[in-house]
C-alpha positions as CSV (number, residue, x, y, z in Angstrom):
1,X,2.1,284.1,163.7
2,X,-0.1,283.1,166.6
3,X,-3.6,284.3,167.1
4,X,-2.7,286.8,169.9
5,X,0.0,288.5,167.8
6,X,-2.4,288.7,164.9
7,X,-5.0,290.7,167.0
8,X,-2.2,292.9,168.4
9,X,-1.3,294.0,164.9
10,X,-4.9,294.8,164.0
11,X,-5.4,296.7,167.3
12,X,-2.3,298.8,166.6
13,X,-3.4,299.6,163.1
14,X,-6.8,300.6,164.4
15,X,-5.2,302.9,167.1
16,X,-3.1,304.5,164.4
17,X,-6.2,305.3,162.3
18,X,-7.9,306.8,165.4
19,X,-4.9,309.0,166.0
20,X,-4.8,310.2,162.4
21,X,-8.6,310.9,162.4
22,X,-8.3,312.9,165.7
23,X,-5.8,315.3,164.0
24,X,-8.2,316.0,161.1
25,X,-11.0,318.4,160.7
26,X,-14.5,316.7,161.1
27,X,-15.2,316.7,157.4
28,X,-11.8,315.2,156.6
29,X,-12.3,312.5,159.3
30,X,-15.5,311.4,157.6
31,X,-13.8,311.4,154.1
32,X,-10.9,309.3,155.3
33,X,-13.1,306.9,157.2
34,X,-15.2,306.4,154.1
35,X,-12.1,305.8,152.0
36,X,-11.1,303.0,154.4
37,X,-14.6,301.5,154.3
38,X,-15.2,301.8,150.6
39,X,-11.9,302.2,148.8
40,X,-12.1,303.4,145.2
41,X,-10.3,301.8,142.3
42,X,-8.1,304.1,140.2
43,X,-9.9,305.3,137.0
44,X,-6.6,304.7,135.1
45,X,-4.8,301.7,136.5
46,X,-7.6,300.1,138.7
47,X,-5.4,299.9,141.8
48,X,-7.3,300.2,145.1
49,X,-5.3,303.3,146.2
50,X,-7.3,306.0,144.4
51,X,-8.5,307.9,147.5
52,X,-11.2,310.5,147.2
53,X,-10.0,311.8,143.8
54,X,-10.5,308.4,142.1
55,X,-6.9,308.6,140.7
56,X,-4.0,307.0,142.5
57,X,-0.8,308.8,143.4
58,X,1.3,307.1,140.8
59,X,-1.1,307.9,138.0
60,X,-1.4,311.5,139.2
61,X,2.3,311.9,139.1
62,X,2.4,310.7,135.5
63,X,-0.4,313.0,134.3
64,X,0.6,315.7,131.7
65,X,0.7,318.6,134.1
66,X,0.9,322.0,132.5
67,X,4.0,323.2,134.4
68,X,6.4,324.5,131.7
69,X,7.0,328.2,131.0
70,X,3.8,329.5,129.4
71,X,2.4,332.8,128.2
72,X,0.4,334.2,131.2
73,X,-2.4,335.3,128.8
74,X,-3.0,332.3,126.6
75,X,-1.1,329.5,128.4
76,X,0.9,328.4,125.3
77,X,4.6,327.7,125.8
78,X,6.6,330.9,126.0
79,X,10.3,331.3,126.9
80,X,10.7,332.6,130.4
81,X,6.9,332.6,130.9
82,X,6.7,336.0,129.1
83,X,3.8,337.3,127.0
84,X,3.9,335.5,123.7
85,X,4.2,337.2,120.3
86,X,0.6,336.3,119.3
87,X,-0.9,337.8,122.4
88,X,1.2,341.0,121.9
89,X,0.1,341.3,118.2
90,X,-3.5,340.3,118.6
91,X,-4.4,340.4,122.3
92,X,-7.4,338.2,123.3
93,X,-10.3,339.6,125.2
94,X,-9.3,337.5,128.3
95,X,-6.5,338.7,130.5
96,X,-5.1,335.5,132.0
97,X,-5.3,331.7,131.4
98,X,-4.6,329.0,134.0
99,X,-4.4,325.5,132.8
100,X,-4.1,322.4,135.0
101,X,-2.9,319.9,132.3
102,X,-1.7,319.7,128.7
103,X,-4.3,318.0,126.5
104,X,-2.4,314.7,126.1
105,X,-3.0,311.1,127.0
106,X,-4.2,309.8,129.4
107,X,-5.9,313.1,130.4
108,X,-7.4,313.4,126.9
109,X,-8.9,309.9,127.2
110,X,-10.4,310.7,130.6
111,X,-12.0,313.9,129.3
112,X,-13.5,312.0,126.4
113,X,-15.0,309.5,128.8
114,X,-16.3,312.3,131.0
115,X,-18.0,314.2,128.2
116,X,-19.3,311.5,125.9
117,X,-19.7,308.5,128.2
118,X,-21.1,310.6,131.1
119,X,-18.3,309.6,133.6
120,X,-19.6,312.3,136.0
121,X,-17.4,311.2,138.9
122,X,-14.6,312.9,137.1
123,X,-16.1,316.3,137.7
124,X,-15.3,315.8,141.4
125,X,-11.7,314.7,140.7
126,X,-11.0,317.4,138.1
127,X,-12.8,320.2,140.0
128,X,-10.8,319.5,143.2
129,X,-7.5,319.4,141.3
130,X,-8.2,322.6,139.4
131,X,-9.3,324.4,142.6
132,X,-6.0,323.4,144.3
133,X,-4.0,324.5,141.2
134,X,-5.5,328.1,141.2
135,X,-6.0,328.5,145.0
136,X,-3.2,331.0,145.5
137,X,-4.5,333.3,142.7
138,X,-8.3,332.7,143.1
139,X,-9.5,336.2,143.7
140,X,-12.7,336.6,141.7
141,X,-16.2,337.9,142.0
142,X,-17.8,335.0,140.2
143,X,-17.3,331.9,138.0
144,X,-19.1,331.6,134.7
145,X,-18.8,328.1,133.1
146,X,-18.8,327.8,129.3
147,X,-22.5,327.7,128.3
148,X,-23.9,325.0,126.0
149,X,-26.6,325.8,123.5
150,X,-29.9,324.2,124.6
151,X,-29.8,321.8,121.7
152,X,-26.4,320.5,122.7
153,X,-27.4,320.4,126.3
154,X,-30.4,318.3,125.5
155,X,-28.2,315.9,123.4
156,X,-25.5,315.5,126.0
157,X,-27.7,315.6,129.1
158,X,-25.3,317.8,131.1
159,X,-22.8,320.7,130.8
160,X,-19.4,319.3,131.6
161,X,-18.0,322.8,132.5
162,X,-20.9,323.5,134.9
163,X,-20.3,320.2,136.8
164,X,-16.6,321.1,137.3
165,X,-17.4,324.7,138.1
166,X,-19.7,323.6,140.9
167,X,-16.8,321.8,142.6
168,X,-14.4,324.7,142.1
169,X,-16.9,327.2,143.4
170,X,-17.5,325.2,146.6
171,X,-13.8,324.7,147.2
172,X,-12.8,328.3,146.7
173,X,-16.0,330.0,148.0
174,X,-16.4,331.9,144.8
175,X,-20.0,332.5,143.7
176,X,-21.1,330.4,140.7
177,X,-23.2,332.4,138.1
178,X,-25.2,330.1,135.8
179,X,-27.6,332.8,134.6
180,X,-25.4,335.6,133.4
181,X,-24.4,334.2,130.0
182,X,-26.2,332.0,127.4
183,X,-25.1,330.4,124.2
184,X,-27.7,331.7,121.7
185,X,-26.3,330.4,118.5
186,X,-26.1,326.7,117.8
187,X,-22.7,325.9,116.4
188,X,-21.0,322.7,115.1
189,X,-18.4,321.1,117.4
190,X,-15.3,323.4,117.4
191,X,-12.9,320.4,117.3
192,X,-13.9,319.7,113.7
193,X,-13.2,323.2,112.4
194,X,-9.9,325.0,111.3
195,X,-8.8,328.0,113.3
196,X,-10.3,330.8,111.1
197,X,-13.6,328.9,110.8
198,X,-13.7,328.6,114.6
199,X,-13.4,332.3,115.0
200,X,-16.1,333.0,112.4
201,X,-18.3,330.2,113.9
202,X,-18.3,331.9,117.3
203,X,-19.3,335.4,116.1
204,X,-22.5,336.3,118.0
205,X,-22.6,332.9,119.8
206,X,-23.1,334.3,123.3
207,X,-25.3,336.8,125.1
208,X,-25.0,338.3,128.6
209,X,-28.2,339.6,130.3
210,X,-26.5,340.6,133.6
211,X,-24.5,343.7,134.5
212,X,-20.9,342.6,135.4
213,X,-19.7,346.2,135.9
214,X,-16.3,346.3,137.5
215,X,-16.3,342.6,138.3
216,X,-13.4,340.1,138.1
217,X,-14.8,337.1,136.3
218,X,-13.5,333.6,135.8
219,X,-14.6,331.7,132.7
220,X,-14.3,328.0,133.3
221,X,-14.0,325.4,130.5
222,X,-12.8,321.8,130.2
223,X,-10.4,322.3,127.2
224,X,-8.9,325.3,125.5
225,X,-7.8,324.5,122.0
226,X,-7.4,327.7,120.0
227,X,-9.2,329.8,122.6
228,X,-11.8,331.0,120.1
229,X,-14.8,330.0,122.2
230,X,-13.4,331.5,125.4
231,X,-12.3,334.6,123.6
232,X,-15.8,335.1,122.2
233,X,-17.3,334.6,125.7
234,X,-14.7,337.0,127.2
235,X,-15.7,339.7,124.7
236,X,-19.3,339.3,125.7
237,X,-18.5,339.4,129.4
238,X,-16.4,342.5,129.0
239,X,-19.1,344.2,127.0
240,X,-21.3,343.6,130.1
241,X,-18.8,345.6,132.2
242,X,-16.3,343.0,133.6
243,X,-13.0,344.7,134.3
244,X,-10.9,341.5,134.3
245,X,-11.5,338.1,132.8
246,X,-9.5,334.9,133.6
247,X,-9.8,331.5,131.9
248,X,-9.5,328.5,134.1
249,X,-9.3,325.2,132.1
250,X,-8.6,321.6,132.8
251,X,-6.4,321.2,129.8
252,X,-4.7,323.3,127.1
253,X,-4.0,322.0,123.6
254,X,-0.4,323.0,122.8
255,X,-0.3,322.1,119.0
256,X,-2.7,324.0,116.8
């Protein structure tokens, strides 16, 4: 290839970029321009096609999306997507659960890195993916992220649910309420406890000092395992007057 043809190819590519940018909203133009200047490597496969989410298209395609028929209340598998037997016999305090992924590899590994290795860039990625997942049913008065006890917050340095909730709140224009609820009882990590102990462990764990009378409230957490924590928080929120409570989670554990 001679030098003239080499420059013609580069000029054509540049013109194509200009055309694509001109068709975008101003904020999107900046985002795409930054992606070209500073491409991100994929957090999973290290390819240089991660885009603004930090995860490339191929890896996103292979993620354990929670798309099968599930119970609308607890998000566990249920034939035909009907209310499951457990939710009929012992209804939880929350009304609906929307889960982005199943808690399986590689999502499980990403969340471990996010929570315990402070890979905070994942809050942006997961928050945007969750916002897009719930966008069509995102009618709520406020988002309340799962509170951490002050001792746990001091140990970890950040609340993983709050960081994701900030992104979701901004994307969906739903107010974020960080003051309504507090975790007033220090509890051991739920992952290490059996189901009955988890329920006992969460008794009296939360307090709500704000009236939520008649409000539709979203409770946001990173992972729902048995639902004991979210159920305890939902009871507290409904006791404060909330008329409808939804759980939005990044991942749902299917085997208990």
